[in-house]
N, C-alpha and C positions, 0 to 999 in steps of 0.2 A: 442572538447566539448561535454560532455555528456548531455543526456536529463535532467538530475537532475541539472546540472550546468546552464542550459539555462534559462535565465530570460528575456523575451521580455517586450517591452513597458515601458521602464525605462526612466527617464529624462537624464541619461547619454548616453543611446542609442540614444535618440533623438539628443542630442548635437553631437554625432559623426556623425549621418546622415548629419546633417545641415554642419558640417566642411567639411565632405567628398564631399558633393554637391558644396560647394563653391570652393573647389579645383578643383573638376571635371569640373565646369563651366568655370573656368579661364582657364584650360588646353584646353578645347575645343575651347575657343576664340583664344588661342595662336596657336593651330593647324590650324584652319581656316584661320588665318592671313598668315601662312606660305603657306598654300595651294593657297589661293586666290592671293598671291603675285607672284606665280610660273608663268614662262612665257615660258619655254622651258624644253627640257630633261635635261639640265644641273642642273634644280632645283630639280630633283627627289631625289637626296640623302638627301637634306634638308627635302622633304617631308617624307621620311622613318624615319629620326631621330625624327621628330615631332611625327610620329605615334608611335615610341617606347617610347616616352615620355608620350603620351596619355593613352596607354594601361594599366600601373600599376595604374594610378589615377582612371581609369573607374572600374578596378577590386576592388580598395579600396572602392569605392562608393558601389559596389555590395555587398561587404562583410559587410559594416555598415548596409545596407538595411536589409540583412539576420539576422544580429545580433540583430537588433532592432524589427524586425516583425517575423522571422522565417519563412517567405515565400520566394519562389524561387527568382532567379535573376531577376531584372527589365529588363534585356537585353533579356529574353527569348531564343530564339534559338541560339543567339550569345553565350550565355554561354555553351551551349552544344558543340558548335563548339570549344570552347576555351578548354573544358575538353577533347575533342577528340585529340586536339593538344598536350595536356599534356601527354595522353596516348601514342601518338606517340613518344614523346621525350623520355619516358621511356624505349621504345622498340628499340630505335636507337643503333647501335652498337658502341662500343669504338674505332673501328678500324679507322685509320686516313684516310681521303679522299685523294687519290693520284692525282686525276684529275677529271675535270668536263666537261660537254659539255652543251653550252648555245644555245638553239634553240630559234629562234625569227621569228614571222611573223608580217608583217605591211601592212595593206590594204589601198589602195588610190583609190579614184574616179577620173577617168580621165575626167576632165571638158573641157579641150582644148588641144587636141593632138598637133595641130601645135604650141602652145606655149612651150610645153614640148620639142618638137624637136628643136625649136630655142634655148631653154635653153641648150640642150645637145650639140649644135654647139658651143655656147659660152664657155661652159666647155671644149670642145675640144680645142679651142683656148687659153684657160688659160693653159692647160697642153702642148700645142705645140704652143708657141707664135710666132714662125717663120713662121708657116703655114698661109694661107690665108683663106678667107671665102669660097672660091671655095673648098678648101681642106676639111674644115669642113663639107660643104654640102656633098661632096662626100663621107665622112666617116658616118656621121649621117643621114641615110636615112630612118629610121623607129623609132618607139617608143622604142623598146628594146635596139637599139644602143644608143639612147639618155639617157636612164636610166643608161647604163653602164658608158657613159662618165660623167654623173653627179656624179655617185658614185666614179668614178675613181678620179675625181677632188676634190671633197668635202666629200666623205663618204655617206653611204646610208642613214643616217639619214637627210642628207641635202635635201633629196626629201621632207621632211615636209614644206619647204620654197619655193618650185619650183612653179612658175606660171604655172597654168594649171592642177595641181595635188591638190587634197584635202584629207588628211589623215582622215580615218574613224575609225579605231580601230587598235590596236596592242596587241600582246601576247608574253611572254617570259617564257620559261620554262628552269630550270637548273637542270641537271641530274648527279648523280655520274657517272664516267666514268673511267674504268680501261684500256682500249684499246684507247688510243688517236690517232687521225688521224695524220699521218706523212708519208714522203717518197713520193713515185709517186702516184699522185691521181688515176691512173689506177688501183692500187693495193688496194684501199680503199674498204670496203664492199658496196654493192649496196644500203643498207637501212641506210645510214648515218643519216637520219632524224627520225630514230626509234631506239633510245638508249634503251639498256636493264638494265641500272643502275637505282638506286633509285632516285625518284624525290626529290629534295633538296628545290626547291623554284619554285613558279610560280606566274604570274602577268598578268592580263588583264586590258587594258585601252581602253575606248570607248570615241572617240572625237567628232563624229558626229552620231546622231541617224539615 
């Protein structure tokens, strides 16, 4: 739109702002309901989908705001971040991604080490049901071994539900990766947690202040 074509403060522009605001308001409520109803990591895909639906409605409201007033985005710095993302998209290569590395960190406060060790011994017995509690006690003698047995039985994310642990925060980073890990771990590079590929996605979650 050229400066000559721009006509702010019209009744049509005001109507578009009100319509976009109503749609934005409804989208925020729908998004909040999805987020508030989430109770585990299994709900994360629903949250991402809700966020994907919210973004275009928010941008439509910002466009209506600008077309009516000629002033900058009502979202301030968020609009600049969105513009940066658009520039990044334009600079991305058309080459297909052949592999990815997903790096995760999840931090826990240990509030009851004895409870974690006890849970690890119970996990051991679930994996080895023919063994007895004495065998479990002989195997799980420290916190590290308890965490291994819990992950062995139920996966690392099961630690979120273990008595004695309290998840505080987590982070995920996805990198493009051409050289995938395979074969003998002794032959892997020493810096497996320092990928050289492009960062494709990152996420940070805080559960406890």
